[in-house]
Structure formats: structure tokens, C-alpha cells
N, C-alpha and C positions, 0 to 999 in steps of 0.2 A: 493561801487557802481561803481566807476571808474575802479576798477579792473575787475569787471564783464563785463562792457561795452567795455573794451579794451582787456585785456589779454584773458579772456574767449571767447569773441565773435570773436576777431581777429584770435585766434587759430582755432576756429570752421570754420570760413570762409576760412582760408587758407587750412584747410583739405578738405572743400567742393571744393575748386579750384583744389586740387590734384585729387579728384574724377572726376571732369569735364575733367581734362587732361587725365585721364584713358580712358574716353569715346572718346576723341579726338584721342588718340593713336589707339584704336580699330577701329575707323572710318577710319583713314588713312590706316591702314593695310588692312581692308576689301575693301576699294575703290582703293587701290594701289596708294595712294597719298603720296608723300614725306612729312614727318612730317614738314620739313623745310618750305614747302609752307604754312601750317597752322600757324607755329610760326612767319612767317614774314607777315602774313595777317593783314590788318587793315580795319576799317570801312570807313574811309575817307582819302583822300590823305594827309591831314594835321594833321592826328592823329597818335599817336604811334602804333606800331605793337604789336602783342600778347606778344612777348618776353618782350618788355618794359613795357607793362601793368602789367605783373607778377612781374617784378623787382620793379616797383613803389609800387605795393600792399605790397610786402615784406618790402620795405623800410618804407612805411607808418606805418606798424605794429611795426617794431622794433624801429624806431626813435620816434614814438608817445609815446610808453611806456617808452622808455629811457628818453625822455624829462619830462614826467609826474613824473618820479621817481628820476630824477636827476642823472641818470646813463648812460650818453652818452658814457662814456669811456669803457663801458662793451659790447657794441654792436658787433655782428659779422661783419666783414668787407666783403663787396662784391664789386668787381670791375666792375660790369655790363658787363662782358665778356661772359655771357652764350649765347650759340648758339644752344644747343640741349635740348631736353625734359629732359634728365637725369640731365643735369646741372641745369635746372630750378627746378626740383624736389629736388635736393640737396640744393638749395637756400631756397626753401620753408621749407624743413626739418630743416635747421639750424635756421631759424627764429622761427619756432614752438618750437624747443628745447630751444632757448633763452627765449621765452615768458614763457615757463614752469618753468623757474628759478625764477619767481616773485611770491610774495604772496600778500594777501590783505594788510599786514602790510607795504609793500613798498609804498603803496598809501596813507598813513596816512595824508600827507599834500598836496597831489597832486591837490586837488580842488582849493587851494588858491595860489599856486606858480605862479610866472610870467613866461610865456613861450614866447620866442621871436625867430626869425630867422633873419639872415642877410638881407634877401630881404624885411623884414618888416620895415626897416629904423628906428630902435629904438622903434617901437611900440611893444606892448605885449598883450597877452590874459591871463586871469587867466587859471589855469590848467583845470578847469571845462569847460570854454569856448573853450579852445584849443581842448579838447577831443570831445565835442559836435558839435562845429562849423567847425572844421578843420579835425582832425585825423579820426574820425569815417566816416564822409561823403566821405573823400578822399579814404579811404580803399574800401568802398562800390562802389564808382565810378569806380575804376580800376578793381575790381573783376567783376562788372557788365559788363564793357566794354570787358574784356577777355571772359566772357560768350557770349556776343553778337557777338564778332568776330567769335567764334567757331560755334555758332548757324547760323550765316549768311553764313558760309561755308558748312552747311549741317549736322554738328554734331548734333545728336539727344539728346539734353539736354533740360531739362524743369525746371520749377520753383522748383520742389522738389529737383533737383540736386543742384540748387543754394542755397536753404534754408537749405538743409541737414536734418539730423534727428531732430525731435522735442521731447522735454521732456513731452510727453503727460501723463496725469494722468487718472486713472480709478476712477470714482466716487465710494465712499464707500456707500453701501446701507444697 
């Protein structure tokens, strides 16, 4: 279950983010707006810009899965130096590729492990709590904020872009 909630869903949402960025790129070209303007936009003065929202979404996905599976040493390294859309796309692609290397078997003990971070001052969450209470909401927060920054700047994206393709079923009659 944690595999589906993290690897599968994180990959889907990062792909959706890529699709939203496609629309942002088309918008910038059509409106003759420098893409750097969008990438450096933010919703509030004290909030991170679009570049940083994407970086954190990527970090949340890779670090979350790595912590749940005890594979922190396998994560791709990112120096947070991206300044262009292409560099951000490369980062997203490297995280999706990393996530694709996991299987359900990697999550066999993920729900019950203890997950901690230095800023938690020795406290921990179980893997299940970490996924449900921290990693998943954090990923959605940063992707939602990236979406909102672009929408606020006039990029025509909607809920379907955010949610992406659905696995609809056709009833058998």
C-alpha cells in the first residue's frame, strides 16, 4: 500500500507537474514572456518561487521513498542550482527514473520503521505516519503551490491538469 501511495502517486504527480510546465512554456512563448519571469514568480513575498517549489517537490518524492525503504544512499544528488525550465525537467526526470527503480517488495517493512530527521530533535514517526502525515501532504503542497503560481500568472491550467489521467473503468453489462 505504501508503494502505491508514494512511488506510484509521486511519479504520477511529477508527470502531471511536467505537463503543467508544458502549458507554462507554451503560455510564455505565446505571450512573449520570458520563462524566467514565471520560474521566479511566487504567490507571496515570504514564499518560495516556482523553481524552489519544484525542487522541494522532487526532494520530497525521492527522500520520502528513500527513507521509507532505508535507501538514502541511492538517491540522485541535486545541488538546487536549476535556473531554467530544461534543468527543472531534467531534475523531475531523474527523480521519476529513481522512483521507477523501486518495487512493492522494497516496502515490506516500511510501515513500521522509525523515520526521523535532524530537525525533529530525536523524535520519530513510524514509516506509515511519515508517509501519511509528512511526505504525501508535503509533495501535494509543493505541487499545488507550483500549479497556483502558474495559474496566478495566467497560465491556463485546470484541475484536470493537476489530477492527470484517471484510471476510469467501464461497467460490464
